[in-house]
Each structure stands twice: as C-alpha cells, then as structure tokens.
C-alpha positions as CSV (number, residue, x, y, z in Angstrom):
1,M,18.3,9.6,-14.9
2,T,18.6,6.5,-17.0
3,K,14.7,6.0,-18.5
4,C,14.1,2.6,-19.5
5,K,10.3,1.9,-22.1
6,L,8.8,-1.6,-21.6
7,V,5.3,-2.4,-23.5
8,L,3.6,-5.1,-22.0
9,L,0.9,-6.6,-24.5
10,R,-1.8,-8.9,-23.2
11,H,-1.9,-10.8,-27.2
12,G,-5.1,-10.5,-29.6
13,E,-8.7,-11.3,-29.3
14,G,-8.5,-15.3,-29.3
15,A,-11.4,-18.1,-30.4
16,W,-11.5,-18.8,-26.8
17,N,-11.6,-15.4,-26.1
18,K,-14.8,-14.6,-28.4
19,E,-16.5,-17.6,-27.0
20,N,-16.0,-16.7,-23.4
21,R,-14.0,-19.7,-22.2
22,F,-11.0,-20.3,-20.1
23,C,-8.2,-21.0,-23.0
24,S,-5.7,-20.9,-20.4
25,W,-2.5,-23.5,-22.0
26,V,-5.0,-24.6,-25.2
27,D,-2.9,-23.4,-28.2
28,Q,-5.2,-21.0,-30.3
29,K,-4.8,-19.2,-33.0
30,L,-5.4,-15.1,-32.7
31,S,-9.6,-14.9,-34.4
32,S,-10.1,-12.4,-37.6
33,D,-10.9,-9.6,-34.5
34,G,-7.7,-10.7,-33.1
35,I,-5.5,-10.0,-36.4
36,K,-7.5,-7.0,-36.4
37,E,-6.3,-5.9,-32.5
38,A,-2.3,-6.8,-33.2
39,R,-2.2,-5.2,-36.4
40,N,-3.8,-2.2,-35.0
41,C,-1.9,-1.5,-32.6
42,G,1.7,-2.5,-34.0
43,K,0.2,0.6,-36.6
44,H,0.1,2.9,-32.8
45,L,3.0,2.0,-31.7
46,K,4.9,2.8,-34.9
47,A,2.9,6.0,-35.1
48,L,3.9,6.8,-31.6
49,G,7.7,6.7,-32.4
50,F,8.7,3.1,-30.9
51,Q,11.7,1.2,-31.5
52,F,12.0,-2.2,-29.8
53,D,14.9,-4.0,-29.5
54,Y,14.0,-6.8,-27.5
55,V,10.7,-9.1,-27.9
56,F,9.9,-11.4,-25.5
57,T,6.4,-14.5,-26.2
58,S,5.5,-16.9,-24.3
59,I,5.0,-20.5,-26.4
60,L,1.3,-20.2,-26.8
61,S,0.8,-19.1,-30.5
62,R,-1.4,-16.4,-30.0
63,S,1.5,-14.7,-28.4
64,I,3.5,-15.4,-30.9
65,Q,1.4,-14.6,-33.4
66,T,0.6,-10.9,-32.0
67,A,3.9,-10.1,-31.9
68,W,4.7,-11.2,-35.4
69,L,1.9,-9.4,-36.3
70,V,2.5,-6.1,-34.4
71,L,6.4,-5.9,-35.9
72,E,5.3,-6.5,-39.6
73,E,2.8,-3.4,-39.1
74,M,5.9,-1.2,-37.6
75,G,8.0,-2.4,-40.1
76,Q,10.6,-4.0,-37.2
77,E,10.6,-7.9,-38.4
78,W,14.3,-8.2,-38.1
79,V,14.0,-7.3,-34.1
80,P,15.2,-10.3,-32.3
81,T,12.5,-12.6,-29.9
82,Q,12.6,-15.2,-27.6
83,S,10.2,-17.0,-26.4
84,S,9.4,-19.1,-23.3
85,W,6.9,-21.1,-21.6
86,R,7.8,-18.8,-17.8
87,L,5.4,-16.5,-20.0
88,N,2.1,-18.7,-21.0
89,E,-1.2,-17.6,-19.3
90,R,-2.2,-18.8,-16.0
91,H,-2.8,-22.3,-15.9
92,Y,-6.2,-22.7,-15.2
93,G,-6.8,-26.5,-14.2
94,A,-9.6,-28.6,-14.4
95,L,-11.4,-24.8,-15.5
96,I,-9.6,-25.2,-19.1
97,G,-12.6,-24.9,-21.6
98,L,-15.5,-23.9,-19.6
99,N,-17.4,-20.9,-20.4
100,R,-17.1,-18.2,-17.6
101,A,-20.9,-17.0,-17.6
102,E,-22.4,-20.5,-17.8
103,M,-20.0,-21.0,-14.1
104,A,-20.9,-17.4,-13.2
105,L,-24.3,-19.4,-12.7
106,N,-23.9,-22.5,-11.4
107,H,-21.2,-21.2,-9.1
108,G,-22.1,-17.6,-8.4
109,E,-20.5,-14.3,-10.0
110,E,-18.1,-14.3,-6.8
111,Q,-16.9,-17.5,-6.9
112,V,-15.9,-17.0,-11.0
113,K,-13.8,-13.6,-9.7
114,I,-11.9,-15.0,-7.3
115,W,-10.8,-18.0,-9.9
116,R,-10.1,-16.0,-12.3
117,R,-8.5,-12.9,-10.8
118,S,-7.5,-12.9,-7.0
119,Y,-3.9,-13.7,-6.0
120,D,-3.2,-16.6,-4.1
121,V,-6.5,-19.1,-4.9
122,T,-5.5,-21.8,-7.1
123,P,-8.2,-23.6,-8.8
124,P,-8.9,-27.4,-9.2
125,P,-6.1,-29.4,-10.7
126,I,-6.5,-30.6,-14.0
127,T,-6.2,-34.4,-14.5
128,E,-5.5,-36.8,-16.6
129,S,-9.6,-37.5,-17.3
130,H,-10.1,-34.0,-18.5
131,P,-10.2,-33.2,-22.1
132,Y,-7.8,-31.3,-23.0
133,Y,-5.1,-32.7,-20.5
134,K,-3.2,-35.0,-23.4
135,E,-3.8,-31.8,-26.0
136,I,-1.7,-30.1,-23.4
137,Y,0.8,-32.4,-22.1
138,N,1.4,-34.0,-25.2
139,D,2.6,-31.1,-27.0
140,R,6.4,-30.9,-28.8
141,R,6.5,-27.4,-27.1
142,Y,6.2,-28.8,-23.4
143,K,9.4,-30.9,-24.2
144,C,11.9,-27.9,-24.9
145,C,11.2,-26.4,-21.2
146,D,14.0,-25.5,-18.9
147,V,12.0,-28.1,-16.1
148,S,11.0,-31.3,-17.0
149,Q,7.2,-31.7,-18.2
150,D,6.1,-33.6,-14.1
151,K,7.3,-29.9,-12.9
152,L,4.9,-27.8,-14.7
153,P,2.2,-26.9,-13.1
154,K,-1.1,-28.6,-13.6
155,A,-3.2,-25.7,-12.4
156,E,-1.6,-22.0,-11.3
157,S,-3.0,-19.2,-9.0
158,L,-1.5,-15.7,-10.0
159,K,1.0,-16.0,-7.5
160,E,2.7,-18.9,-8.5
161,V,2.3,-17.6,-12.0
162,L,4.0,-14.7,-10.3
163,E,6.6,-17.4,-9.4
164,R,7.1,-19.1,-12.4
165,L,7.7,-15.8,-14.5
166,L,10.0,-13.9,-11.8
167,P,13.2,-16.3,-12.8
168,Y,12.8,-15.4,-16.5
169,W,12.0,-11.7,-16.0
170,N,15.1,-11.1,-13.1
171,E,17.3,-13.5,-16.6
172,K,16.4,-12.5,-19.3
173,I,14.3,-9.7,-19.7
174,A,15.3,-7.5,-16.9
175,P,19.2,-7.3,-18.2
176,E,17.9,-6.3,-21.5
177,L,15.7,-3.4,-20.1
178,K,18.9,-2.2,-18.0
179,S,21.7,-2.6,-20.9
180,G,19.2,0.5,-22.4
181,K,17.0,-1.7,-25.0
182,M,13.6,-1.2,-25.7
183,V,11.5,-4.2,-24.7
184,L,8.3,-5.8,-25.4
185,V,6.5,-8.9,-24.1
186,S,3.6,-10.2,-25.7
187,A,2.4,-12.5,-23.2
188,H,-1.5,-12.6,-21.9
189,G,-3.7,-11.1,-19.0
190,N,-2.5,-12.9,-16.3
191,S,0.9,-13.4,-16.8
192,T,1.3,-9.3,-17.9
193,R,-0.9,-8.5,-14.6
194,A,1.6,-10.5,-12.6
195,L,4.8,-8.6,-14.4
196,L,2.8,-5.2,-13.1
197,K,2.2,-6.5,-9.7
198,H,5.7,-7.3,-9.6
199,L,7.0,-4.0,-11.0
200,E,4.3,-1.6,-9.3
201,G,4.1,-3.4,-6.0
202,I,0.0,-3.5,-7.0
203,S,-0.6,-5.0,-3.4
204,D,-2.4,-8.3,-3.2
205,E,-6.3,-7.2,-2.6
206,D,-5.8,-4.5,-5.6
207,I,-4.6,-6.6,-7.9
208,V,-8.0,-8.6,-7.9
209,N,-9.4,-5.1,-9.9
210,V,-6.5,-4.7,-12.3
211,T,-7.8,-5.6,-15.5
212,L,-5.9,-5.9,-18.9
213,P,-8.3,-6.2,-22.6
214,T,-6.5,-7.8,-25.7
215,G,-4.6,-6.3,-28.3
216,V,-4.0,-3.0,-26.0
217,P,-0.5,-1.9,-25.1
218,V,0.9,-1.2,-22.0
219,L,3.3,1.3,-21.4
220,L,5.8,1.3,-18.3
221,E,8.6,3.8,-17.8
222,L,11.1,2.7,-15.3
223,D,14.3,4.2,-13.9
224,E,18.3,2.4,-14.0
225,N,17.0,-0.2,-11.1
226,L,13.4,-1.1,-12.8
227,R,11.4,1.3,-10.5
228,P,8.4,2.7,-12.6
229,L,8.7,6.4,-12.4
230,S,4.4,6.5,-12.9
231,R,1.7,4.6,-13.1
232,H,1.4,2.4,-16.3
233,Q,-0.5,3.7,-18.8
234,F,-2.9,2.4,-21.3
235,L,-1.8,3.7,-24.9
236,G,-4.5,4.5,-27.3
237,D,-8.3,5.4,-27.5
238,Q,-8.5,5.8,-23.8
239,E,-12.5,5.8,-24.2
240,A,-12.5,2.6,-26.2
241,I,-10.3,1.6,-23.3
242,Q,-12.7,2.0,-20.6
243,A,-15.2,0.2,-23.1
244,A,-12.7,-3.1,-23.9
245,I,-12.2,-3.1,-20.1
246,R,-15.7,-3.0,-18.8
247,K,-16.5,-6.2,-21.4
248,V,-13.1,-8.2,-20.1
249,E,-14.9,-7.7,-16.9
250,D,-18.4,-8.8,-17.9
251,Q,-17.1,-12.4,-18.9
252,G,-17.6,-13.3,-15.6
253,K,-20.7,-12.7,-14.8
254,V,-24.1,-14.3,-16.2
255,K,-25.3,-13.5,-19.1
256,P,-28.7,-11.4,-19.0
257,V,-31.9,-14.0,-20.5
258,E,-32.6,-11.8,-24.1
259,K,-36.4,-10.4,-24.2
260,K,-37.9,-12.6,-27.2
C-alpha cells in the first residue's frame, strides 16, 4: 500500500498570540519565542529524517516565516514553496484585535469558545469602521488572489474556512501527495483544523475539542486515495505538547485575578 506523508504545522507564536488577541488576517511576524519554535521544529523534523518535496503556506507573514525557518534548519531551503490566501487563518471579522480573556469576562467563556471553536457559527463581520479594516483590505497581497477583493470574506466560520480551502487542496496539494511527494503545509490553527476535519472525518461536534499549539508538527500518513492510515500524530515531546495544548485552550478563559 502506498503511504503518503503530510506534515501540517501551525505557525510559530506571533506577537498577538503572546498578547492573546484575535490576529486572523492582520499580518504579524513571529515573536522571539515563535522564531525559536519554528527553528526547533525544523531541527526535530531533520532529526526524524523528513525530506520535503513541496511546501504550501498562506500569504500571511507568520506562516511564510515559519516555513522559511523550518527549511533553513533542515538544510532544505531550495524546496519549492507556494502561497495562497486559501490557507489563511480564519477571518474573525469584528473580533479581530480583541483580547480573548477580556471577551470571556464580558461575554462568558462559553460564548468565546463558540466563536473560537464551533464549526458553523460565524462571528460578526468586519466593517469599514473597524480599526484594522483598511490595513487588511488595502494590502497588496489581496490584489493577487484568485478571487476579486470584493469576494474575499468579511468573517468566517470554520465551515467556511474549509469551503474556501478545499478547492486549493483538491487542485494543488492533493495531486502532489498522490504523485508521491512529501508535503509540508505551514498554515494556521483554523486552516489546519479544517484540513484535519476533512481528512479524518472529524464530526462537527468533535472538532470543537481539537486544539493545535504553535510550532508543533502534525504528521498524517495517508493511503493512495488520501485516506488516513491512522490518527494524526503530534511530533515532539508529548508532555510539552500537552502543556502547550492546555495553554491554547486557556486563552479563551477569564484570567484569574492575581492575589496581592
């Protein structure tokens, strides 16, 4: 049986990850910790003997920068790379820039979890009065997409992320895997969750509880029809990975008041 290897990677920590804000389509570079995460990921993948044939990223800097650092550590900077908006993070609409813990305090942790993790709930859309609207929609990268700017989303559910991602998966990524190529997808928490849902057939209810920490590679082994041969694996120190998962899950909770 032919075995295809696909590695999915949520980018390293960005400045707004550290500040616990919804970053979404606002372009951010990696933080110093995020750079370390990406480099450590590359070192680990090299030690495991991975040799990539093709890399796919979003058009957001933190995704691209992560891929560069991983490939540099692996000595595989020459590997062809393609970027697409269809691998971008979920568009969080009017929530962009807001602090998750403060929102949990104002709206309740359950509502924030629904906005962050549910499959088919779309947050309120971004409007022209939003402080980051012009920064996003005047950005030249969005003039180079395969759809016109007026067709780009103003907010998305995870379901809508999967719907805009699937054509790119079917037309660009899947053919590389079926031809025997080893592929790295350096993307974002929600575009990666959407791909996992699609490939592993995760239910609408269960995808809520799938959490991906920054800078941790996820291995999927697939058959020739791109069906999973086993459940996805987090690669690395499993205890550290579980701690990182808990840290991500706690981002949407009310921050405890420090005792003086």
